[in-house]
N, C-alpha and C positions, 0 to 999 in steps of 0.2 A: 557459557552463558547460562544464568540461572533463570529458571522460568518465574513468571509472576502468576501468583494464584489469587484471584479476587473472587470474593463471594458474591452470591448473585445480587445481594442488596447493594454492595459497592458498584457493581456494574450498572444497576439500575439508577443509582445517584448519579453516575457519570453520564449516562443517557440523558436523564433530566437536565443535567448541567448544559450539554449542548443542544437541548430541546429536542430530542429524538424521542417523541412519545409514540404510542401504537398507531396513531393516525398517519404520522410521518414514516414509520416503517412500513404500513400498508401503501403509502404512495410510492415509497422506494421499491417495494415489490413489483407494483404495476408498472413502473418505469424501467425495471431490470432489462428488458430487451434492448432499449435504446442506451441505457448506461452501460451494458456490456459491450455494445458496439463502440462507444465511446472510450471505454477503458482499452479495448483492443487497439483502436487507432492511436490514442496517446501513447501505449506502451510500445506500439510499432516504431512510432517516431522517436521515442526516448532512446530504444535500444538499437536502432539504426544509428543514431548519433553515437551511442556507446561504442559500436562496433566499428566505426569509422576513425575512432580516436585511440591510438595505442596506449596513451596515458589512462584512459577510462577502461579499456578492455583489460590491462593487466589487474585492474582492482577485483576482477570477478575470478580469477584463478581458473579460467577456462570453464566456468560454469554460468555463463551469460543465460542460457537457455533456462536452467534451474532458477536464477533469479528472476527471470521474465515470468516463468509459470507460478511462482510463488506471489509475486507482484499482481498478477492477473487474479489468482485465487483470492488474495487479499481484497483487491478493488470490488470483486464480485461478491464478497461477504458483506461488504459495506453497501453495495447496490441492492442487495437482497434484504437488507435491514437485519442481518445477523450480527449482532453485537455482542455475542456472548463470550465465553473464556477463549475459544479458538481464535477470535477477532483480537482479543486483548494480547494473546500470545503472538500472533503474527505482526501486529503492531509493534510489539517490543523487539521482535527478531529484526524486522526492517530497520527500526530506529538504531538498533546497535550495529547493524551491518553498515548504515550510514555513517554513524559515529567512528567505527572502526577504520573506514578508509577516508575519513576527512570529506565525506560526501557534502555537506553543506556548501563548503566552498566551491566545490567542483559544479554543483547544481547552479550556483549564482553565475559561475563562469559560463555555463552552458546557455543559461537565459540571456546573458549579455550577447553571446555570439550567434544565437538563433534569430 
């Protein structure tokens, strides 16, 4: 997987596009404890479902804990309003992992069955 390197001005343009200004980042930081709990609960629910289904478990090649930790770290970056190069890179890695294992179709299936 090739890393994506974005200049600070490009990251800023992307934040502006999704309307994440300094006020929004400050609000996210204030909400971080609540968001962290929500991230934990959502990931607990997701990975409980993953562990319960063999067709999903095998996609992780026995590193479900690593995926869960990476996903939590990424969610917390967003919750804290940290949209810098690290967030860009983790977004890319998560997206590539989903693409490599046909995750969008599995996520849709999970939604229908939940």
